[in-house]
C-alpha positions in Angstrom: 133.7 -74.6 42.5 131.9 -72.7 39.9 133.6 -69.7 38.7 130.5 -68.4 36.6 129.8 -64.6 37.6 126.6 -64.0 39.5 125.4 -61.7 36.6 127.4 -61.0 33.4 127.9 -57.3 32.5 125.7 -57.1 29.3 122.8 -58.1 31.9 123.9 -55.8 34.6 121.5 -52.8 33.6 118.2 -55.3 33.2 119.4 -57.0 36.5 119.5 -53.5 38.4 116.2 -52.5 36.8 114.2 -55.6 37.6 115.9 -55.7 41.1 114.4 -52.1 41.8 110.9 -54.0 41.3 111.4 -56.0 44.4 111.9 -53.0 46.6 109.0 -51.5 44.9 106.7 -54.2 46.0 108.3 -54.0 49.2 107.2 -50.8 49.8 103.6 -51.8 49.3 103.7 -55.0 51.6 104.8 -53.3 54.6 103.1 -49.7 54.1 100.1 -52.2 54.4 101.1 -54.4 57.5 100.4 -51.7 60.1 97.0 -50.8 58.4 95.5 -53.6 59.9 96.2 -51.9 63.4 95.5 -48.5 61.5 92.0 -49.5 60.4 91.3 -50.8 63.8 92.0 -47.6 65.6 90.2 -45.5 63.2 87.2 -47.6 62.7 87.1 -48.8 66.5 83.7 -50.7 65.2 85.8 -53.3 63.5 86.6 -56.9 65.2 90.2 -57.9 64.9 89.2 -60.5 62.1 87.3 -57.5 60.3 90.7 -55.7 60.4 92.7 -58.5 59.4 90.6 -58.3 56.1 93.1 -56.0 55.1 95.6 -58.5 54.7 93.3 -60.9 53.2 92.2 -58.3 50.3 95.8 -57.5 49.8 97.5 -61.0 49.4 94.5 -62.8 48.1 94.9 -60.7 45.0 98.2 -62.8 44.3 96.0 -66.0 44.4 93.6 -64.8 41.7 95.9 -63.0 39.3 99.3 -65.1 39.3 98.1 -67.6 36.9 96.6 -65.1 34.7 99.7 -63.2 34.8 102.0 -66.4 33.9 99.9 -67.1 30.6 100.1 -63.5 30.0 104.0 -63.4 29.7 104.1 -66.6 28.3 102.2 -65.4 25.3 103.6 -62.1 25.2 107.1 -61.2 27.1 108.3 -60.5 30.5 108.6 -56.6 29.7 104.8 -56.7 29.1 103.9 -58.5 32.3 105.9 -56.1 34.0 104.3 -53.2 32.4 100.7 -54.4 32.9 101.6 -54.8 36.6 102.9 -51.4 37.1 99.7 -50.2 35.4 97.5 -51.9 38.1 99.7 -51.1 40.9 99.3 -47.3 40.2 95.6 -47.8 39.5 95.2 -49.4 42.9 96.9 -46.8 44.6 95.1 -43.9 42.9 91.8 -45.6 44.3 92.4 -44.9 47.7 91.4 -41.3 46.8 88.0 -42.2 46.1 88.1 -44.6 49.0 89.0 -41.8 51.4 86.3 -39.6 50.0 83.5 -41.9 50.8 84.9 -43.4 53.8 84.1 -47.0 53.1 86.0 -49.6 54.5 85.2 -52.1 51.6 86.4 -49.4 49.0 90.0 -49.4 50.8 89.8 -53.3 50.6 88.9 -53.2 46.8 91.9 -50.6 46.3 94.5 -53.0 48.2 93.2 -55.9 46.1 93.8 -54.2 42.9 97.2 -53.2 43.9 98.1 -56.7 44.8 96.6 -57.9 41.3 99.6 -55.8 39.9 102.2 -57.1 42.3 101.1 -60.7 41.2 102.1 -59.6 37.8 105.4 -58.4 38.9 106.1 -61.0 41.1 105.2 -63.8 38.4 107.6 -61.9 36.1 110.5 -60.8 38.0 111.4 -63.6 40.1 111.9 -66.2 37.1 113.4 -63.5 35.0 116.3 -62.9 37.7 116.8 -66.7 37.7 117.3 -66.7 34.0 119.6 -63.8 33.8 122.9 -65.8 34.2 124.2 -69.0 34.9 121.9 -71.6 36.4 124.0 -72.8 38.8 124.1 -69.4 40.7 120.8 -68.7 39.7 119.2 -69.2 43.6 122.1 -67.0 44.9 121.2 -64.5 42.2 117.6 -64.3 43.3 118.4 -64.0 46.9 120.7 -61.2 46.1 117.7 -59.4 44.1 115.4 -60.2 47.0 117.8 -58.7 49.4 116.4 -55.4 48.1 113.0 -56.3 48.9 113.4 -55.5 52.5 115.0 -52.2 51.6 111.5 -51.1 50.2 109.9 -52.9 53.1 112.0 -50.5 55.7 110.6 -47.2 53.3 107.2 -48.5 53.9 107.3 -49.1 57.4 109.0 -45.7 57.9 106.1 -44.1 55.8 103.6 -46.0 57.9 104.8 -44.9 61.1 106.1 -41.2 60.3 103.5 -40.2 57.8 100.3 -42.4 59.1 100.4 -43.7 62.5 102.0 -40.7 64.2 99.6 -38.4 62.5 96.3 -40.5 63.4 94.2 -38.4 65.6 91.9 -41.3 66.8 95.3 -42.7 68.4 95.2 -39.9 70.8 92.1 -41.1 72.3 91.7 -44.0 74.6 88.2 -45.7 74.1 86.4 -44.1 76.7 87.6 -40.5 75.4 86.7 -41.4 71.9 83.1 -42.5 73.0 82.8 -39.4 74.8 83.2 -37.3 71.6 79.9 -35.9 69.9 78.9 -37.7 66.6 80.2 -34.7 64.9 83.6 -34.8 66.4 84.0 -38.5 65.9 83.3 -37.9 62.1 85.6 -35.1 61.9 88.5 -37.5 63.4 87.5 -40.2 61.0 87.8 -38.1 58.3 91.3 -36.7 59.1 92.6 -40.1 59.4 91.2 -41.7 56.5 92.6 -38.9 54.3 95.9 -39.4 56.0 96.0 -43.2 55.2 95.5 -42.4 51.6 98.1 -40.2 51.2 101.2 -42.3 50.8 99.3 -44.6 48.6 98.6 -41.8 46.4 102.2 -40.9 46.3 103.0 -44.3 45.7 101.0 -44.4 42.8 102.9 -41.5 41.3 106.1 -43.1 41.8 105.2 -46.5 40.2 103.8 -44.6 37.1 107.5 -42.7 36.8 109.0 -46.1 37.1 106.7 -47.5 34.5 107.7 -44.9 32.0 111.3 -45.6 32.4 110.6 -49.5 31.9 108.8 -48.8 28.8 111.8 -47.1 27.3 114.4 -49.9 28.4 115.1 -52.8 26.6 114.5 -56.0 29.1 115.6 -59.5 27.4 113.1 -62.1 27.4 114.5 -65.5 28.2 115.6 -67.8 25.6 113.0 -69.3 23.1 112.1 -72.7 23.5 109.3 -75.0 21.9 106.2 -74.6 24.1 104.3 -77.6 25.2 100.5 -77.4 25.8 99.2 -75.8 28.9 97.8 -79.0 30.1 101.2 -80.6 29.5 102.9 -78.0 31.5 100.5 -78.7 34.5 101.2 -82.2 34.2 105.1 -81.9 34.3 104.8 -79.5 37.3 102.3 -81.8 39.2 104.6 -84.7 38.6 107.6 -82.7 40.3 107.5 -83.5 43.8 110.0 -80.7 44.8 108.1 -78.3 42.8 104.7 -79.3 44.7 106.2 -79.1 48.1 107.8 -75.9 47.3 104.3 -74.4 46.6 103.0 -75.5 49.7 106.1 -74.4 51.8 105.9 -71.2 50.2 102.4 -70.8 51.3 103.2 -71.5 55.0 106.4 -69.2 54.7 104.5 -66.3 53.3 101.9 -67.0 56.0 104.6 -66.7 58.8 105.9 -63.5 57.7 102.8 -61.7 57.5 101.8 -62.9 60.8 104.9 -61.9 62.4 104.9 -58.5 60.7 101.4 -57.7 61.2 100.6 -58.7 64.8 103.8 -57.4 66.4 101.6 -54.3 66.8 99.2 -56.2 68.7 102.0 -57.8 70.5 103.4 -54.6 71.8 100.0 -52.9 72.2 99.3 -55.8 74.9 103.0 -55.1 76.2 101.9 -51.6 76.9 99.0 -52.1 79.1 101.3 -53.3 81.7 103.9 -50.4 81.4 103.7 -46.8 82.7 102.7 -44.0 80.4 106.3 -42.8 80.2 107.6 -46.1 79.3 105.3 -47.0 76.4 106.8 -48.8 73.4 106.5 -47.8 69.6 105.5 -50.8 67.8 107.0 -49.6 64.7 110.4 -49.1 66.0 110.7 -52.7 66.5 109.0 -53.9 63.2 112.0 -51.7 61.9 114.3 -53.6 63.8 113.0 -56.8 62.6 113.0 -55.7 59.0 116.9 -54.6 59.6 117.6 -58.1 60.9 115.8 -59.8 57.9 117.9 -57.5 55.8 121.2 -58.5 57.5 120.0 -62.1 57.7 119.3 -62.1 53.7 122.7 -60.6 52.9 124.7 -63.1 55.5 122.6 -66.0 54.1 123.3 -65.0 50.4 127.1 -65.0 51.0 126.8 -68.2 52.9 125.0 -69.9 50.3 128.3 -69.8 48.0 129.4 -72.5 50.0 126.7 -74.1 51.4 123.7 -76.1 50.0 120.6 -73.8 49.9 118.5 -76.7 51.2 120.5 -77.3 54.4 120.4 -73.5 55.0 116.7 -73.4 54.5 116.4 -76.3 57.1 118.8 -74.5 59.8 117.0 -71.3 59.2 113.8 -72.8 59.8 114.9 -74.5 62.8 115.9 -71.0 64.0 112.6 -69.3 63.3 110.6 -72.3 65.3 112.9 -71.5 68.2 112.1 -67.9 68.2 108.5 -68.4 67.8 108.4 -70.5 70.8 110.4 -67.9 72.6 107.8 -65.0 71.5 105.1 -67.4 73.1 106.6 -68.5 76.4 109.1 -65.6 77.5 107.9 -62.8 79.3 108.1 -59.1 78.5 111.0 -57.8 76.4 112.5 -61.2 76.1 109.3 -62.5 74.2 109.5 -59.2 71.8 113.0 -59.8 70.9 112.2 -63.4 70.1 109.5 -62.3 67.9 112.1 -59.9 66.3 114.4 -62.7 65.8 112.0 -64.8 63.5 112.7 -61.9 60.9 116.7 -63.1 60.9 115.7 -66.8 60.0 112.9 -66.1 57.5 115.4 -64.0 55.5 116.5 -66.6 53.1 113.1 -68.4 52.9 111.3 -67.0 49.9 114.0 -66.9 47.2 115.6 -69.9 48.3 112.2 -72.2 48.2 111.6 -70.2 44.9 115.0 -71.4 43.4 114.6 -74.9 44.8 111.4 -75.4 43.3 112.0 -74.2 40.1 115.4 -75.6 39.8 116.5 -76.9 36.1 113.1 -75.9 34.7 113.1 -74.0 31.3 110.3 -72.0 29.8 107.9 -73.9 32.1 109.3 -71.7 35.0 106.9 -69.2 33.7 103.9 -71.2 34.7 105.9 -72.9 37.8 106.4 -69.4 39.1 102.5 -68.7 39.1 102.0 -71.5 41.6 104.7 -70.0 43.6 103.2 -66.5 43.7 99.7 -67.9 44.2 101.1 -69.5 47.3 101.3 -66.2 48.7 97.8 -66.5 49.6 98.9 -68.2 52.8 99.7 -64.3 53.7 95.8 -63.7 53.2 94.4 -66.4 55.1 96.8 -67.0 58.0 96.5 -63.4 59.8 92.6 -63.7 59.5 93.2 -67.1 61.4 95.4 -65.5 63.9 92.8 -62.6 64.4 90.3 -65.5 65.1 92.8 -66.6 67.7 92.9 -63.0 69.2 89.1 -62.7 69.4 88.8 -66.1 71.5 88.0 -64.3 74.7 86.8 -60.9 73.2 88.3 -57.9 71.1 91.1 -57.3 73.5 94.5 -59.1 73.2 94.5 -60.8 76.5 91.1 -61.5 77.3 91.8 -65.1 77.9 94.9 -66.8 79.1 96.0 -70.2 77.3 97.2 -72.7 79.7 96.5 -70.2 82.7 99.4 -68.2 81.8 99.9 -67.4 77.9 97.7 -64.4 76.5 96.1 -65.1 73.5 97.9 -62.7 71.7 101.1 -64.4 72.4 99.5 -67.7 71.9 98.4 -66.9 68.4 102.2 -67.2 67.3 101.9 -71.0 67.3 100.8 -70.4 63.9 104.2 -68.9 62.6 106.0 -71.7 64.3 103.9 -74.5 62.6 104.5 -72.7 59.5 108.2 -72.2 60.0 108.5 -76.2 61.0 106.9 -76.9 57.7 109.6 -74.9 55.8 112.3 -76.7 57.6 111.2 -79.8 56.8 111.0 -78.7 53.0 114.7 -77.9 53.5 115.5 -81.2 55.0 113.5 -83.5 52.5 115.5 -81.5 49.6 118.8 -81.6 51.7 119.1 -85.5 51.1 118.9 -84.9 47.0 121.6 -82.7 46.9 
């Protein structure tokens, strides 16, 4: 049994500080997920696909900026990458003010894109740095521990989304017919009010990011051990020849796609359930999303503990199978049973991101900086998959159950076939690597 400490005493403060960044991007991620539903309510002229562009704009930034971020920290330092990431994060957050003032949907999308460019720097930097802050045999466990604080930030983002944004939207107080009955001036007033509400938490988040950036600037952040760097083309050749790494990038793309779909379209899933429920028994989707995130957090802590004595690859395989079963339940089971199955997916997704990360970058030295970029670029799955799921929701019309697949599965439930497929691929990645460990 390896007795190496998870984090040495001399690296504890940098570890804590870098770990706080995991919570910081968790806030942005899960403050943004409900915005697909929010913009659809504030701007009812948007289709489900158009509303899902919130996720496309947010997660596409990872794909575009991950490699430049890796090249930047390869040339300079991890600390420089963190600071630049925080600058971009704050800039995008503050851009919500002019976006709300002009009331242009495209401006909001641009703001989200800039935020994510900053997050790409933070994730490309923080993940390999955490892996390097200690013994390599405990690297995957250490990353799982750091990533366990990501859902803490996510819970904060969800709470802000519900209690600051969604509960305060005036457009949510009107049915479609009642809203259409309002005069043009009244509709404009509602829209102005609601877009201002949407912008407030992002502006506040920008202030928080600036504060954290100042703290980082005055803190010593260790870089990894200096080694002789090979050429960039040589780095790519090494990475592309590494089957475990290439498959890890693919698995990561499908995992992130599954995660974002489950945490985005739970709102539409619940809205569809509410159609058949009396007025005094309506469900609040955010509460169930918070339950999902708490389940995710508990699963992450349990998974990190179990990984002490179990192969990360085998755990990834079993957790992936659990996610597939829960996805099937979300599709096939009626009512609350289906909703709780959807929530249950989060338990099994909990260890996936850091575990795939740790397996894919195992035994890499300085090339982990470039390798990290590919795994962060894989987050583009969170940009593409929700759009595809929104397309399924639009099969029969702008509603969520305009079409029944096989005669009894509403399109909103059937759309969760996509997370099922994604998690099956993740499970296979764990299986294929478990045979090598």
